[in-house]
N, C-alpha and C positions, 0 to 999 in steps of 0.2 A: 816748406819746400822752395828751395833758391830756384827762379824760373832761367829755363837753357834756353840764352837769346839763340843760339841756332838752332834749336829746337823749337818753337812757339806751343802750347799748350794748347791744346784745344778747349779745355773747361781752368784759360788761366783763372779768371776771378773764384771761383769754386776755391783751386788751390788757395789762391792766397787768401781768400775768408778761413778755409780750414786753416791754417797755420798757427794758430793760437790754439787750437783744443786737440792736434794731432800726436800720436806719440811718438817722444821723439826718439833720436839713433838712427833712424832707416834707413835705405839708404836711396838715392832718385830709384833705381834699376828696381828697386824690391816694392816700392811706391810704387811703379810703373805699371809693373805685371802686376801688382793685386787690383788696381783702379781698372785694369784695360788697356792703358794706354798701348801695352805694346803688341794688342791686339788687332789696334785701328791702325789704318794706313794714316798718316799721319799729316794735318791739317784740312782735311775735311770737316764741311761742316756737320757739327756731330745732330743726330735724333732722339727723339723722344727718352729712347729705351736707352742707347750708348748713357743718358743719365741717371736711369730708373736702374738696369742690368748692370751695367759695366760700373762706373764710380762712384755710385752709393754706395752698394754691399761692400765697394775695397775698402772705403774709408771707415766702414763701419768696422771692418777688422783693419784699422790703422787707429780707432779708438775715440773716431769723429760718428758721433750720430747724426742722421738727416732725413728727413722726411718730407718730398715734394707733393705740395696740395694746392689748391686753387686758390684765389684771394677770395676772403670770404664776402659775401653778400653786401654785409652790413659795416660798420666803423673798420677803421683801417688803422685805429692806435694803436691795436693791442699787438700786431707783426711783429715787433721790438719787445724781445722782453729781456730781463738782465742774464749774464751768463748763455747769453747767444750771437749769433753773427748770421743776418740775413740776407739770403741773395733774392735775386727777382730773374721772371726769365718771361718773352713770349715766343708764340710758335709758332708756323702757319697756316696752320691747323688745329683742329677738339683735338685733346687728348681724351674724352670721353670717348669710348667705344661699347656701345649696346647691339647684342647679338639679336636676332630675331626668333622667335619661340619657334618657329619650323623654320628648319633646312632644308632645299630640295636642289636639284641640279640647275631649276630656274630660280632660284635666290639670287642677285644681282649682289657681285663681288663689293667689299668693302676697299674703298679707296682712301691713299694717303691717312691712314689711321696710326701712320708714326711718323709724324709729323717733324721737317726739320727746326733746328732751332736759330732763331733769328736773333735774338740779345739776352745777353746775362749779364747782372750788374751787381751793386752788393747794394744793400740800404743802409742810408747812415742815419736819416732823421726822418722822425713821422708827426706831425699836428694836424689841428684839424685845418687850418691855413696852408700847408703843404707838405709837401714827399721828398727828399734829397736822396739822388742816388751817386755812384762813383762808378763809372766805367771802365773800363782794364785798363784803359790809357793813364790812367788816375782823373779825367775830367769828370766835372761834380755838374752833376745837372739837377733841374728840383722842377716842380709843374707842381697843379693844381690836385687835391684829389681824384674832381672828375677827370683831369685828361689823362693822370696817372693809369686808371682803370683802363682807358685805350691804347697804351704804350705794352701794360701787364695783364695776364693774368692767373700765373702761378707765384707761391714763394718755397721757397726751402729753406727753414729755420736748422743752424748746425751750431751742434754742442760737444762738448767730451762727454763719451758714454759712461753712464753710471757700471754698466754691465764689466764684470769681467771676459777679457779678450780671449779666446782659445788657442788651445795652443799654436803653435806657428806651421807646425806641417799641415792641420786640420783647414786650417786659411787659406794657405798657400794651394791644396788640393782644391780648394772648392773655386778659388782662381780661375784654376787650370779648366777644371771642366766652363768655367763661364766662357772664357777661351774659343772650347772644343762647341757652345753653344753660338755663340757669336759668328766664326766661323759659319755653321751652320745655317744660321737665319740670315746673313750678310757677307755672304763671303764675297761679292763685290767690294767690301769697305774693309778687306786684310789686306797686308800689306801685298804690293803686287811681286806676281812669280817674277824671279831674274834681276829682280831691281836692289843691286848693293848699295847704292846710296841712301835707302830706305832706312830712317832710324829708326821705325818701329822691330824693323826685324832683328836689329842688332840687340836692342834692348829684351826682344822675347829671349834671344839667344844669353844674352848675361843672366837674364833672371834664373832657366832653366839650368844654366851650367849651375848654379849659386843654389840653387834648390836642392839638385844630387849632390854635389860638393864631390867628394871621393868612395861614395858607396857604389855596387857592382849585383844588387839583386835586380830582376825581370825589372820590375816598374822605372830605376833610376838609368838601366842600361836604353831601354827606350825615350827616356826624357834626354837624356845624353846626345841619343841621335838625332832629335827631334833639332836638339840646340845648336848641333854642327850643319841640319839641313837648314836654319834659319839663316844660320850664318852664312850661306853660297845662295841664300835668295830660293832656296826650292822650297817654297812654305807649303806648295799640295803636297810632299812626302813628310813634311816636318808634322803636318796636321796629320797624318795619316800614322805616326810614331806618336803623336801625344794620344791618336784615340784607341790604340793597343795597350798603350800604357794604363789609361785609367779606364779601360773596358772590361779589366779583368774583376774588381770588384762588383760588377754590376751582376756576376752568375749567368748571363745567358748563354744558349747553347745555339739554335738556329738562328735567334735573333742577330746576337752577337758576328757569329758569320758572315748576314748579310749585312751588316754597318761597315765589317770589315772588306767585304767585295769592291772592287773599282767598278764605280759608276758604270764603264764601257762593258760591263761583265752581264749578260743578263742575272736575275735571279730564280732562284728552282721555286716551283712554287708553295713548297713549304717555307724558305723563309721571307718569300712575300707574304705570306699568311701572318707570320710570328712581327714581320715588322708591321702590319695594317694595326695589328693586335696594339703594338706598344706605341703605336701613334694617335691608338683612341683611348689605350685605359694603361698606360704608362708615366711614371714621372714629367715634369715639363721637359727635365734634360733629355730622356726618353724619345718624348713625344717629339722633341725639337731633329734631335738625330735621325728619329724615324721618317717623317715628314721631308726633310731633304735626301735622304737617300730615296722615298719614291718616288721623289717626285724625278727620278729617271726610268718610272716602272707607270708613265701615264699610258699607256696604250692597253693596261689594263683597265678594266672598269672597276673594281672594286676598290684600283688604286686611286683610281682618280678621283672615286666619290670620298675616300677618305682624306683625299689633296682639299677637295672642295669642302667639305666640312670644317676641316680644321683653319680655312682662311676666318673660322668666323669665332675660334678660341678666344677668350678672357686673357692670355697672354698673347703679347706682340710680337714675342721674337717663334711663338709654333708659329703665329699665322705667316710671319715671314718664312719662315723656313721651306712654308706650304708652297711656295710661291714656284711657279715656272720662272727658269735663268733664260 
């Protein structure tokens, strides 16, 4: 992907590293939509889940397989393997999250469990004497192995996926679901409401228009409405239309109505119970969406207790969606 000088990529090092393995012929708009660049406000320092929940699933749909792991405790010599590219990362906190065996109202909430990304570089050479890497600017840096471990904590090995890619409609749908999840987990990092100069809003609109093309069915129409709202920087309305488009397949009754109810309106007792059930027993997507809607129902004890428990979920986006804003 050629880098746009007017719109720097927040994961530029990974994009550069993935070039050799990426499926060819896809537009910048498509790549930006698949990897969530269109869902994040441009220029923000990425957090860990931007990498694990947005970028890596999108790259997988583009033919590039990658999994982030902690640096090995023993030798570093095996980091680089033939037919792969390796990126290195440093975070401002730990990525390991251990929930307590028992959670109650007195359990302290986790702190900084989705840390910011402090550094991302491309590894070039590993030997017993030294390691060398390249920063995004092109600068080459090297250090001794013991110094290296004080700089970085995780590595990402990228390679061409050996699996057959899923149909385009299926992976596009999955990307839009990730947009919804991201907005529910971190709405403060979505494109700014009313900001007509925000590049990601224009990317989101272009991706949606390209997705629906000339189709006029129920889902396509709502995606088209969402695209027009992104063009007008009406971000909240855009996500409302996007939710309407995607929620039809989940076959939800009262819970579906509750998810579509504006936060300014109170839920009925039935709707609240349905969302609490989804938040406790649903898929990760439904947990995320239900948790965000329940944050506006915190004055109800059952909703408040559910949200507190979700703050210890294994999924970082579920934990984030249960935060009060």
